[in-house]
PDB file of N, CA, C and O in Angstrom:
ATOM      1  N   MET A   1      90.424 114.634  90.596  1.00  0.00           N
ATOM      2  CA  MET A   1      89.571 113.312  90.077  1.00  0.00           C
ATOM      3  C   MET A   1      89.233 113.453  88.733  1.00  0.00           C
ATOM      4  O   MET A   1      88.573 114.484  88.602  1.00  0.00           O
ATOM      5  N   GLN A   2      89.420 112.788  87.532  1.00  0.00           N
ATOM      6  CA  GLN A   2      89.130 112.821  86.664  1.00  0.00           C
ATOM      7  C   GLN A   2      88.174 112.106  85.924  1.00  0.00           C
ATOM      8  O   GLN A   2      87.631 111.272  86.649  1.00  0.00           O
ATOM      9  N   LYS A   3      87.737 112.096  84.734  1.00  0.00           N
ATOM     10  CA  LYS A   3      86.284 111.642  84.118  1.00  0.00           C
ATOM     11  C   LYS A   3      87.161 110.465  83.297  1.00  0.00           C
ATOM     12  O   LYS A   3      88.268 110.692  82.809  1.00  0.00           O
ATOM     13  N   LEU A   4      86.335 108.913  83.216  1.00  0.00           N
ATOM     14  CA  LEU A   4      87.008 108.141  82.486  1.00  0.00           C
ATOM     15  C   LEU A   4      86.022 108.201  81.201  1.00  0.00           C
ATOM     16  O   LEU A   4      84.792 108.180  81.145  1.00  0.00           O
ATOM     17  N   ARG A   5      86.907 108.275  80.294  1.00  0.00           N
ATOM     18  CA  ARG A   5      86.314 108.659  78.851  1.00  0.00           C
ATOM     19  C   ARG A   5      86.450 107.362  78.009  1.00  0.00           C
ATOM     20  O   ARG A   5      87.241 106.543  78.478  1.00  0.00           O
ATOM     21  N   THR A   6      85.890 107.057  76.976  1.00  0.00           N
ATOM     22  CA  THR A   6      85.527 106.294  76.097  1.00  0.00           C
ATOM     23  C   THR A   6      86.897 106.441  74.787  1.00  0.00           C
ATOM     24  O   THR A   6      87.073 107.400  74.036  1.00  0.00           O
ATOM     25  N   ASP A   7      87.597 105.331  74.852  1.00  0.00           N
ATOM     26  CA  ASP A   7      88.377 105.382  73.318  1.00  0.00           C
ATOM     27  C   ASP A   7      88.186 104.170  72.770  1.00  0.00           C
ATOM     28  O   ASP A   7      88.915 103.247  73.133  1.00  0.00           O
ATOM     29  N   GLY A   8      87.072 103.932  71.704  1.00  0.00           N
ATOM     30  CA  GLY A   8      86.934 102.645  71.397  1.00  0.00           C
ATOM     31  C   GLY A   8      86.472 101.757  72.287  1.00  0.00           C
ATOM     32  O   GLY A   8      85.542 102.058  73.036  1.00  0.00           O
ATOM     33  N   SER A   9      86.964 100.753  72.313  1.00  0.00           N
ATOM     34  CA  SER A   9      86.498  99.672  73.336  1.00  0.00           C
ATOM     35  C   SER A   9      87.115  99.853  74.746  1.00  0.00           C
ATOM     36  O   SER A   9      86.734  99.037  75.586  1.00  0.00           O
ATOM     37  N   SER A  10      88.000 100.786  75.135  1.00  0.00           N
ATOM     38  CA  SER A  10      88.836 100.905  76.359  1.00  0.00           C
ATOM     39  C   SER A  10      88.397 102.020  76.984  1.00  0.00           C
ATOM     40  O   SER A  10      87.674 102.836  76.413  1.00  0.00           O
ATOM     41  N   GLY A  11      88.734 102.127  78.013  1.00  0.00           N
ATOM     42  CA  GLY A  11      88.426 103.365  79.140  1.00  0.00           C
ATOM     43  C   GLY A  11      89.907 104.285  78.839  1.00  0.00           C
ATOM     44  O   GLY A  11      90.896 103.734  78.356  1.00  0.00           O
ATOM     45  N   LEU A  12      89.884 105.585  79.161  1.00  0.00           N
ATOM     46  CA  LEU A  12      91.007 106.555  78.781  1.00  0.00           C
ATOM     47  C   LEU A  12      90.809 107.449  79.734  1.00  0.00           C
ATOM     48  O   LEU A  12      89.733 108.005  79.953  1.00  0.00           O
ATOM     49  N   VAL A  13      92.387 107.714  80.654  1.00  0.00           N
ATOM     50  CA  VAL A  13      92.204 109.004  81.332  1.00  0.00           C
ATOM     51  C   VAL A  13      94.032 109.430  80.865  1.00  0.00           C
ATOM     52  O   VAL A  13      94.775 108.821  80.095  1.00  0.00           O
ATOM     53  N   THR A  14      94.275 110.561  81.600  1.00  0.00           N
ATOM     54  CA  THR A  14      95.244 111.406  81.061  1.00  0.00           C
ATOM     55  C   THR A  14      96.164 111.023  82.379  1.00  0.00           C
ATOM     56  O   THR A  14      95.749 110.380  83.343  1.00  0.00           O
ATOM     57  N   ILE A  15      97.302 111.472  82.246  1.00  0.00           N
ATOM     58  CA  ILE A  15      98.215 111.598  83.435  1.00  0.00           C
ATOM     59  C   ILE A  15      98.572 113.054  83.140  1.00  0.00           C
ATOM     60  O   ILE A  15      98.991 113.332  82.016  1.00  0.00           O
ATOM     61  N   PRO A  16      98.405 114.219  84.283  1.00  0.00           N
ATOM     62  CA  PRO A  16      98.696 115.289  84.383  1.00  0.00           C
ATOM     63  C   PRO A  16     100.215 115.603  83.507  1.00  0.00           C
ATOM     64  O   PRO A  16     101.014 114.672  83.611  1.00  0.00           O
ATOM     65  N   ARG A  17     100.507 116.330  82.994  1.00  0.00           N
ATOM     66  CA  ARG A  17     101.708 117.142  82.285  1.00  0.00           C
ATOM     67  C   ARG A  17     102.583 117.479  83.278  1.00  0.00           C
ATOM     68  O   ARG A  17     103.754 117.255  82.973  1.00  0.00           O
ATOM     69  N   HIS A  18     102.364 118.055  84.628  1.00  0.00           N
ATOM     70  CA  HIS A  18     103.382 118.251  85.409  1.00  0.00           C
ATOM     71  C   HIS A  18     104.107 116.968  86.083  1.00  0.00           C
ATOM     72  O   HIS A  18     105.313 116.955  86.327  1.00  0.00           O
ATOM     73  N   TYR A  19     103.243 115.911  86.351  1.00  0.00           N
ATOM     74  CA  TYR A  19     103.936 114.814  86.580  1.00  0.00           C
ATOM     75  C   TYR A  19     104.715 114.117  85.705  1.00  0.00           C
ATOM     76  O   TYR A  19     105.635 113.449  86.178  1.00  0.00           O
ATOM     77  N   LEU A  20     104.492 114.139  84.222  1.00  0.00           N
ATOM     78  CA  LEU A  20     105.065 113.364  83.243  1.00  0.00           C
ATOM     79  C   LEU A  20     106.562 114.215  83.577  1.00  0.00           C
ATOM     80  O   LEU A  20     107.642 113.691  83.850  1.00  0.00           O
ATOM     81  N   SER A  21     106.254 115.681  83.462  1.00  0.00           N
ATOM     82  CA  SER A  21     107.302 116.902  83.789  1.00  0.00           C
ATOM     83  C   SER A  21     108.603 116.432  84.656  1.00  0.00           C
ATOM     84  O   SER A  21     109.798 116.480  84.365  1.00  0.00           O
ATOM     85  N   LYS A  22     107.816 115.873  86.044  1.00  0.00           N
ATOM     86  CA  LYS A  22     108.783 115.866  87.202  1.00  0.00           C
ATOM     87  C   LYS A  22     109.697 114.163  86.892  1.00  0.00           C
ATOM     88  O   LYS A  22     110.881 113.878  87.071  1.00  0.00           O
ATOM     89  N   ASP A  23     108.779 113.490  86.483  1.00  0.00           N
ATOM     90  CA  ASP A  23     109.468 112.010  85.842  1.00  0.00           C
ATOM     91  C   ASP A  23     110.253 112.136  84.805  1.00  0.00           C
ATOM     92  O   ASP A  23     110.681 111.104  84.290  1.00  0.00           O
ATOM     93  N   ARG A  24     110.628 113.437  84.255  1.00  0.00           N
ATOM     94  CA  ARG A  24     111.105 113.472  82.747  1.00  0.00           C
ATOM     95  C   ARG A  24     110.889 112.442  81.609  1.00  0.00           C
ATOM     96  O   ARG A  24     111.790 111.814  81.053  1.00  0.00           O
ATOM     97  N   VAL A  25     109.545 112.358  81.340  1.00  0.00           N
ATOM     98  CA  VAL A  25     108.950 111.575  80.373  1.00  0.00           C
ATOM     99  C   VAL A  25     109.061 112.531  79.159  1.00  0.00           C
ATOM    100  O   VAL A  25     109.376 112.205  78.014  1.00  0.00           O
ATOM    101  N   LEU A  26     108.738 113.799  79.620  1.00  0.00           N
ATOM    102  CA  LEU A  26     108.531 114.948  78.386  1.00  0.00           C
ATOM    103  C   LEU A  26     109.977 115.003  77.706  1.00  0.00           C
ATOM    104  O   LEU A  26     111.006 114.873  78.369  1.00  0.00           O
ATOM    105  N   ASP A  27     109.964 115.196  76.412  1.00  0.00           N
ATOM    106  CA  ASP A  27     111.007 115.393  75.654  1.00  0.00           C
ATOM    107  C   ASP A  27     110.586 116.712  74.713  1.00  0.00           C
ATOM    108  O   ASP A  27     109.823 116.639  73.750  1.00  0.00           O
ATOM    109  N   ASP A  28     111.320 118.086  75.245  1.00  0.00           N
ATOM    110  CA  ASP A  28     111.139 119.306  74.869  1.00  0.00           C
ATOM    111  C   ASP A  28     109.870 119.679  74.921  1.00  0.00           C
ATOM    112  O   ASP A  28     109.397 120.471  74.106  1.00  0.00           O
ATOM    113  N   GLY A  29     108.992 118.989  76.167  1.00  0.00           N
ATOM    114  CA  GLY A  29     107.987 119.686  77.065  1.00  0.00           C
ATOM    115  C   GLY A  29     107.082 119.162  76.139  1.00  0.00           C
ATOM    116  O   GLY A  29     106.015 119.774  76.083  1.00  0.00           O
ATOM    117  N   ASP A  30     107.235 117.988  75.234  1.00  0.00           N
ATOM    118  CA  ASP A  30     106.074 117.385  74.540  1.00  0.00           C
ATOM    119  C   ASP A  30     106.093 115.543  75.065  1.00  0.00           C
ATOM    120  O   ASP A  30     107.049 115.087  75.692  1.00  0.00           O
ATOM    121  N   VAL A  31     105.042 114.805  74.722  1.00  0.00           N
ATOM    122  CA  VAL A  31     105.404 113.176  75.028  1.00  0.00           C
ATOM    123  C   VAL A  31     105.704 112.570  73.693  1.00  0.00           C
ATOM    124  O   VAL A  31     105.090 112.535  72.627  1.00  0.00           O
ATOM    125  N   PRO A  32     107.026 112.032  74.171  1.00  0.00           N
ATOM    126  CA  PRO A  32     107.344 111.363  72.638  1.00  0.00           C
ATOM    127  C   PRO A  32     106.216 110.541  72.303  1.00  0.00           C
ATOM    128  O   PRO A  32     105.290 110.133  73.003  1.00  0.00           O
ATOM    129  N   ASP A  33     106.572 110.333  70.697  1.00  0.00           N
ATOM    130  CA  ASP A  33     105.324 109.823  69.838  1.00  0.00           C
ATOM    131  C   ASP A  33     105.340 108.035  70.217  1.00  0.00           C
ATOM    132  O   ASP A  33     104.359 107.297  70.129  1.00  0.00           O
ATOM    133  N   GLU A  34     106.283 107.762  70.507  1.00  0.00           N
ATOM    134  CA  GLU A  34     106.301 106.120  70.593  1.00  0.00           C
ATOM    135  C   GLU A  34     106.702 105.913  71.833  1.00  0.00           C
ATOM    136  O   GLU A  34     107.669 105.232  72.172  1.00  0.00           O
ATOM    137  N   GLN A  35     105.901 106.545  72.579  1.00  0.00           N
ATOM    138  CA  GLN A  35     106.332 106.542  74.130  1.00  0.00           C
ATOM    139  C   GLN A  35     105.204 105.370  74.872  1.00  0.00           C
ATOM    140  O   GLN A  35     104.009 105.559  75.098  1.00  0.00           O
ATOM    141  N   GLN A  36     106.071 104.052  75.170  1.00  0.00           N
ATOM    142  CA  GLN A  36     104.974 102.737  75.659  1.00  0.00           C
ATOM    143  C   GLN A  36     104.648 103.281  76.806  1.00  0.00           C
ATOM    144  O   GLN A  36     105.188 104.194  77.429  1.00  0.00           O
ATOM    145  N   VAL A  37     103.468 102.473  77.098  1.00  0.00           N
ATOM    146  CA  VAL A  37     103.360 102.519  78.895  1.00  0.00           C
ATOM    147  C   VAL A  37     102.479 101.382  78.840  1.00  0.00           C
ATOM    148  O   VAL A  37     101.710 101.056  77.936  1.00  0.00           O
ATOM    149  N   ASP A  38     102.826 100.557  80.494  1.00  0.00           N
ATOM    150  CA  ASP A  38     102.215  99.559  81.106  1.00  0.00           C
ATOM    151  C   ASP A  38     101.055  99.965  81.914  1.00  0.00           C
ATOM    152  O   ASP A  38     101.040 100.983  82.607  1.00  0.00           O
ATOM    153  N   VAL A  39      99.830  98.911  81.768  1.00  0.00           N
ATOM    154  CA  VAL A  39      98.759  99.029  82.690  1.00  0.00           C
ATOM    155  C   VAL A  39      98.523  97.897  83.392  1.00  0.00           C
ATOM    156  O   VAL A  39      98.286  96.853  82.784  1.00  0.00           O
ATOM    157  N   GLU A  40      98.542  97.925  84.288  1.00  0.00           N
ATOM    158  CA  GLU A  40      98.360  96.664  85.243  1.00  0.00           C
ATOM    159  C   GLU A  40      97.217  96.917  86.350  1.00  0.00           C
ATOM    160  O   GLU A  40      97.020  97.871  87.103  1.00  0.00           O
ATOM    161  N   ARG A  41      96.458  95.550  86.136  1.00  0.00           N
ATOM    162  CA  ARG A  41      95.247  95.760  87.258  1.00  0.00           C
ATOM    163  C   ARG A  41      95.988  95.121  88.414  1.00  0.00           C
ATOM    164  O   ARG A  41      96.640  94.081  88.322  1.00  0.00           O
ATOM    165  N   LEU A  42      95.812  95.901  89.597  1.00  0.00           N
ATOM    166  CA  LEU A  42      96.145  95.405  90.952  1.00  0.00           C
ATOM    167  C   LEU A  42      95.255  94.767  91.737  1.00  0.00           C
ATOM    168  O   LEU A  42      95.512  93.812  92.468  1.00  0.00           O
ATOM    169  N   GLY A  43      93.765  95.509  91.529  1.00  0.00           N
ATOM    170  CA  GLY A  43      92.778  94.714  92.120  1.00  0.00           C
ATOM    171  C   GLY A  43      91.521  95.433  91.749  1.00  0.00           C
ATOM    172  O   GLY A  43      91.583  96.322  90.900  1.00  0.00           O
ATOM    173  N   GLU A  44      90.330  95.106  92.344  1.00  0.00           N
ATOM    174  CA  GLU A  44      89.110  95.925  92.435  1.00  0.00           C
ATOM    175  C   GLU A  44      89.251  97.482  92.117  1.00  0.00           C
ATOM    176  O   GLU A  44      89.210  98.153  93.149  1.00  0.00           O
ATOM    177  N   ARG A  45      89.407  98.227  90.941  1.00  0.00           N
ATOM    178  CA  ARG A  45      89.228  99.342  90.848  1.00  0.00           C
ATOM    179  C   ARG A  45      90.498 100.019  91.140  1.00  0.00           C
ATOM    180  O   ARG A  45      90.469 101.195  91.504  1.00  0.00           O
ATOM    181  N   ALA A  46      91.614  99.388  91.016  1.00  0.00           N
ATOM    182  CA  ALA A  46      93.108  99.633  91.317  1.00  0.00           C
ATOM    183  C   ALA A  46      93.785  99.358  90.060  1.00  0.00           C
ATOM    184  O   ALA A  46      93.620  98.348  89.376  1.00  0.00           O
ATOM    185  N   TYR A  47      94.622 100.412  89.790  1.00  0.00           N
ATOM    186  CA  TYR A  47      95.314  99.940  88.330  1.00  0.00           C
ATOM    187  C   TYR A  47      96.789 100.688  88.879  1.00  0.00           C
ATOM    188  O   TYR A  47      96.974 101.569  89.719  1.00  0.00           O
ATOM    189  N   LEU A  48      97.544 100.071  88.180  1.00  0.00           N
ATOM    190  CA  LEU A  48      99.256 100.754  87.948  1.00  0.00           C
ATOM    191  C   LEU A  48      99.754 100.726  86.952  1.00  0.00           C
ATOM    192  O   LEU A  48      99.928  99.806  86.154  1.00  0.00           O
ATOM    193  N   VAL A  49     100.064 101.934  86.938  1.00  0.00           N
ATOM    194  CA  VAL A  49     100.139 102.639  85.296  1.00  0.00           C
ATOM    195  C   VAL A  49     101.850 102.807  85.259  1.00  0.00           C
ATOM    196  O   VAL A  49     102.341 103.704  85.943  1.00  0.00           O
ATOM    197  N   ARG A  50     102.751 101.908  84.432  1.00  0.00           N
ATOM    198  CA  ARG A  50     104.314 102.140  84.559  1.00  0.00           C
ATOM    199  C   ARG A  50     104.789 102.692  83.205  1.00  0.00           C
ATOM    200  O   ARG A  50     104.336 102.190  82.176  1.00  0.00           O
ATOM    201  N   ILE A  51     105.686 103.708  83.151  1.00  0.00           N
ATOM    202  CA  ILE A  51     106.313 104.370  81.825  1.00  0.00           C
ATOM    203  C   ILE A  51     107.840 103.731  81.740  1.00  0.00           C
ATOM    204  O   ILE A  51     108.728 104.056  82.529  1.00  0.00           O
ATOM    205  N   PRO A  52     107.972 103.004  80.924  1.00  0.00           N
ATOM    206  CA  PRO A  52     109.540 102.691  80.673  1.00  0.00           C
ATOM    207  C   PRO A  52     110.394 103.251  80.819  1.00  0.00           C
ATOM    208  O   PRO A  52     110.140 104.385  80.415  1.00  0.00           O
ATOM    209  N   ASP A  53     111.943 103.164  81.391  1.00  0.00           N
ATOM    210  CA  ASP A  53     112.935 104.141  81.091  1.00  0.00           C
ATOM    211  C   ASP A  53     114.014 103.045  80.361  1.00  0.00           C
ATOM    212  O   ASP A  53     114.277 101.937  80.828  1.00  0.00           O
ATOM    213  N   ASP A  54     114.523 103.558  79.223  1.00  0.00           N
ATOM    214  CA  ASP A  54     115.733 102.553  78.534  1.00  0.00           C
ATOM    215  C   ASP A  54     114.885 101.175  78.446  1.00  0.00           C
ATOM    216  O   ASP A  54     115.513 100.125  78.586  1.00  0.00           O
ATOM    217  N   GLY A  55     114.095 101.150  78.318  1.00  0.00           N
ATOM    218  CA  GLY A  55     113.499  99.865  77.691  1.00  0.00           C
ATOM    219  C   GLY A  55     112.840  98.965  78.965  1.00  0.00           C
ATOM    220  O   GLY A  55     111.977  98.135  78.680  1.00  0.00           O
ATOM    221  N   SER A  56     113.256  99.140  80.379  1.00  0.00           N
ATOM    222  CA  SER A  56     112.996  98.641  81.401  1.00  0.00           C
ATOM    223  C   SER A  56     111.855  99.417  82.236  1.00  0.00           C
ATOM    224  O   SER A  56     111.886 100.623  82.480  1.00  0.00           O
ATOM    225  N   LEU A  57     110.842  98.520  82.631  1.00  0.00           N
ATOM    226  CA  LEU A  57     109.813  99.179  83.276  1.00  0.00           C
ATOM    227  C   LEU A  57     110.403  99.394  84.990  1.00  0.00           C
ATOM    228  O   LEU A  57     111.405  98.740  85.281  1.00  0.00           O
ATOM    229  N   PRO A  58     109.790 100.284  86.073  1.00  0.00           N
ATOM    230  CA  PRO A  58     110.471 100.542  86.764  1.00  0.00           C
ATOM    231  C   PRO A  58     109.469  99.082  88.173  1.00  0.00           C
ATOM    232  O   PRO A  58     108.373  98.523  88.141  1.00  0.00           O
ATOM    233  N   ASP A  59     110.482  99.057  89.021  1.00  0.00           N
ATOM    234  CA  ASP A  59     109.837  98.050  89.890  1.00  0.00           C
ATOM    235  C   ASP A  59     108.768  98.708  90.770  1.00  0.00           C
ATOM    236  O   ASP A  59     108.889  99.791  91.342  1.00  0.00           O
ATOM    237  N   PRO A  60     108.120  98.212  90.785  1.00  0.00           N
ATOM    238  CA  PRO A  60     106.684  98.559  92.030  1.00  0.00           C
ATOM    239  C   PRO A  60     107.235  98.926  93.808  1.00  0.00           C
ATOM    240  O   PRO A  60     106.935  99.744  94.677  1.00  0.00           O
ATOM    241  N   GLN A  61     108.219  97.732  93.650  1.00  0.00           N
ATOM    242  CA  GLN A  61     108.747  97.894  94.933  1.00  0.00           C
ATOM    243  C   GLN A  61     109.712  99.071  95.265  1.00  0.00           C
ATOM    244  O   GLN A  61     110.010  99.377  96.419  1.00  0.00           O
ATOM    245  N   ASP A  62     110.122  99.634  94.275  1.00  0.00           N
ATOM    246  CA  ASP A  62     111.096 100.871  94.725  1.00  0.00           C
ATOM    247  C   ASP A  62     110.205 102.158  94.711  1.00  0.00           C
ATOM    248  O   ASP A  62     110.753 103.260  94.754  1.00  0.00           O
ATOM    249  N   CYS A  63     108.996 102.056  94.659  1.00  0.00           N
ATOM    250  CA  CYS A  63     107.903 103.196  94.685  1.00  0.00           C
ATOM    251  C   CYS A  63     107.692 103.621  95.990  1.00  0.00           C
ATOM    252  O   CYS A  63     107.254 102.654  96.614  1.00  0.00           O
ATOM    253  N   GLU A  64     107.798 104.670  96.762  1.00  0.00           N
ATOM    254  CA  GLU A  64     107.768 104.746  98.008  1.00  0.00           C
ATOM    255  C   GLU A  64     106.156 104.482  98.608  1.00  0.00           C
ATOM    256  O   GLU A  64     105.913 103.656  99.488  1.00  0.00           O
ATOM    257  N   VAL A  65     105.351 105.157  98.100  1.00  0.00           N
ATOM    258  CA  VAL A  65     103.543 104.350  98.229  1.00  0.00           C
ATOM    259  C   VAL A  65     104.061 103.099  98.279  1.00  0.00           C
ATOM    260  O   VAL A  65     104.548 102.996  99.405  1.00  0.00           O
ATOM    261  N   ILE A  66     104.234 102.034  97.642  1.00  0.00           N
ATOM    262  CA  ILE A  66     104.191 100.760  97.556  1.00  0.00           C
ATOM    263  C   ILE A  66     104.967 100.089  98.997  1.00  0.00           C
ATOM    264  O   ILE A  66     104.550  99.182  99.718  1.00  0.00           O
ATOM    265  N   GLU A  67     106.382 100.984  99.124  1.00  0.00           N
ATOM    266  CA  GLU A  67     106.828 100.456 100.550  1.00  0.00           C
ATOM    267  C   GLU A  67     106.173 100.911 101.599  1.00  0.00           C
ATOM    268  O   GLU A  67     106.096 100.182 102.588  1.00  0.00           O
ATOM    269  N   ARG A  68     105.534 102.271 101.608  1.00  0.00           N
ATOM    270  CA  ARG A  68     104.718 102.310 102.408  1.00  0.00           C
ATOM    271  C   ARG A  68     103.264 101.754 103.034  1.00  0.00           C
ATOM    272  O   ARG A  68     102.779 101.910 104.155  1.00  0.00           O
ATOM    273  N   LEU A  69     102.781 101.061 101.886  1.00  0.00           N
ATOM    274  CA  LEU A  69     101.520 100.419 102.267  1.00  0.00           C
ATOM    275  C   LEU A  69     102.045  99.141 102.611  1.00  0.00           C
ATOM    276  O   LEU A  69     101.316  98.456 103.328  1.00  0.00           O
ATOM    277  N   VAL A  70     103.535  98.487 102.144  1.00  0.00           N
ATOM    278  CA  VAL A  70     103.968  97.066 102.801  1.00  0.00           C
ATOM    279  C   VAL A  70     104.196  97.265 104.348  1.00  0.00           C
ATOM    280  O   VAL A  70     103.729  96.508 105.198  1.00  0.00           O
ATOM    281  N   GLY A  71     104.972  98.378 104.614  1.00  0.00           N
ATOM    282  CA  GLY A  71     105.166  98.536 105.909  1.00  0.00           C
ATOM    283  C   GLY A  71     103.764  98.625 106.783  1.00  0.00           C
ATOM    284  O   GLY A  71     103.538  98.113 107.879  1.00  0.00           O
ATOM    285  N   GLN A  72     103.219  99.132 106.266  1.00  0.00           N
ATOM    286  CA  GLN A  72     101.891  99.470 107.049  1.00  0.00           C
ATOM    287  C   GLN A  72     101.245  98.223 107.171  1.00  0.00           C
ATOM    288  O   GLN A  72     100.635  97.966 108.209  1.00  0.00           O
ATOM    289  N   ARG A  73     101.308  97.321 106.132  1.00  0.00           N
ATOM    290  CA  ARG A  73     100.404  96.061 106.652  1.00  0.00           C
ATOM    291  C   ARG A  73     101.303  95.095 107.447  1.00  0.00           C
ATOM    292  O   ARG A  73     100.883  94.147 108.111  1.00  0.00           O
ATOM    293  N   ILE A  74     102.596  95.454 107.297  1.00  0.00           N
ATOM    294  CA  ILE A  74     103.604  94.691 108.344  1.00  0.00           C
ATOM    295  C   ILE A  74     103.587  94.769 109.748  1.00  0.00           C
ATOM    296  O   ILE A  74     103.869  93.894 110.567  1.00  0.00           O
ATOM    297  N   LEU A  75     103.020  96.558 110.014  1.00  0.00           N
ATOM    298  CA  LEU A  75     103.064  96.687 111.483  1.00  0.00           C
ATOM    299  C   LEU A  75     101.376  96.222 111.830  1.00  0.00           C
ATOM    300  O   LEU A  75     101.157  95.943 113.009  1.00  0.00           O
ATOM    301  N   ASN A  76     100.499  96.155 111.101  1.00  0.00           N
ATOM    302  CA  ASN A  76      99.230  95.682 111.410  1.00  0.00           C
ATOM    303  C   ASN A  76      98.875  94.599 111.236  1.00  0.00           C
ATOM    304  O   ASN A  76      97.654  94.442 111.201  1.00  0.00           O
ATOM    305  N   GLU A  77      99.867  93.237 111.028  1.00  0.00           N
ATOM    306  CA  GLU A  77      99.678  91.864 110.961  1.00  0.00           C
ATOM    307  C   GLU A  77     100.652  91.339 112.017  1.00  0.00           C
ATOM    308  O   GLU A  77     101.559  92.101 112.353  1.00  0.00           O
ATOM    309  N   ASP A  78     100.577  90.178 112.558  1.00  0.00           N
ATOM    310  CA  ASP A  78     101.620  89.330 113.377  1.00  0.00           C
ATOM    311  C   ASP A  78     102.402  88.591 112.659  1.00  0.00           C
ATOM    312  O   ASP A  78     102.385  88.859 111.458  1.00  0.00           O
ATOM    313  N   ALA A  79     103.078  87.756 112.987  1.00  0.00           N
ATOM    314  CA  ALA A  79     104.389  86.801 112.258  1.00  0.00           C
ATOM    315  C   ALA A  79     103.102  86.050 111.042  1.00  0.00           C
ATOM    316  O   ALA A  79     103.250  86.107 109.821  1.00  0.00           O
ATOM    317  N   TYR A  80     102.052  85.473 111.648  1.00  0.00           N
ATOM    318  CA  TYR A  80     101.251  84.228 110.642  1.00  0.00           C
ATOM    319  C   TYR A  80     100.603  85.222 109.842  1.00  0.00           C
ATOM    320  O   TYR A  80      99.526  84.679 109.594  1.00  0.00           O
ATOM    321  N   GLY A  81     100.590  86.484 109.213  1.00  0.00           N
ATOM    322  CA  GLY A  81      99.549  87.176 108.430  1.00  0.00           C
ATOM    323  C   GLY A  81      98.623  87.438 109.148  1.00  0.00           C
ATOM    324  O   GLY A  81      97.835  88.059 108.435  1.00  0.00           O
ATOM    325  N   GLN A  82      98.104  87.322 110.421  1.00  0.00           N
ATOM    326  CA  GLN A  82      97.094  87.825 110.491  1.00  0.00           C
ATOM    327  C   GLN A  82      96.610  88.968 111.720  1.00  0.00           C
ATOM    328  O   GLN A  82      97.213  89.070 112.788  1.00  0.00           O
ATOM    329  N   PRO A  83      95.722  89.579 111.442  1.00  0.00           N
ATOM    330  CA  PRO A  83      95.395  91.159 112.222  1.00  0.00           C
ATOM    331  C   PRO A  83      96.073  91.353 113.747  1.00  0.00           C
ATOM    332  O   PRO A  83      95.628  90.493 114.507  1.00  0.00           O
ATOM    333  N   ARG A  84      96.878  92.110 114.289  1.00  0.00           N
ATOM    334  CA  ARG A  84      97.300  92.048 115.339  1.00  0.00           C
ATOM    335  C   ARG A  84      95.994  92.530 116.574  1.00  0.00           C
ATOM    336  O   ARG A  84      95.210  93.429 116.271  1.00  0.00           O
ATOM    337  N   SER A  85      95.930  92.082 117.443  1.00  0.00           N
ATOM    338  CA  SER A  85      94.854  92.128 118.805  1.00  0.00           C
ATOM    339  C   SER A  85      94.855  93.477 118.980  1.00  0.00           C
ATOM    340  O   SER A  85      95.912  93.943 118.556  1.00  0.00           O
ATOM    341  N   ALA A  86      94.105  94.326 119.434  1.00  0.00           N
ATOM    342  CA  ALA A  86      94.000  95.656 120.080  1.00  0.00           C
ATOM    343  C   ALA A  86      94.422  95.192 121.789  1.00  0.00           C
ATOM    344  O   ALA A  86      93.563  95.411 122.643  1.00  0.00           O
ATOM    345  N   ASP A  87      95.402  94.727 122.102  1.00  0.00           N
ATOM    346  CA  ASP A  87      95.319  94.600 123.565  1.00  0.00           C
ATOM    347  C   ASP A  87      96.637  95.318 123.982  1.00  0.00           C
ATOM    348  O   ASP A  87      96.935  95.421 125.172  1.00  0.00           O
TER     349      ASP A  87
END
């Protein structure tokens, strides 16, 4: 877990270098100077951070974690979106 820091009027966190390396964001081991980042608020205290690749943002639906969460919700609800009963 990281500490949320202040940067002017915004909160600031870092993305660990090994994640950036794994996702091929680094250029010769460094973050590119003009690298853009998209931050979207998903809900209370939950945020989605995306880094564009060739100008387009990755679709959240293609992320394994999102697919798993959607699958769990589908399994936990009936056809009407109500929680399944434990019978």
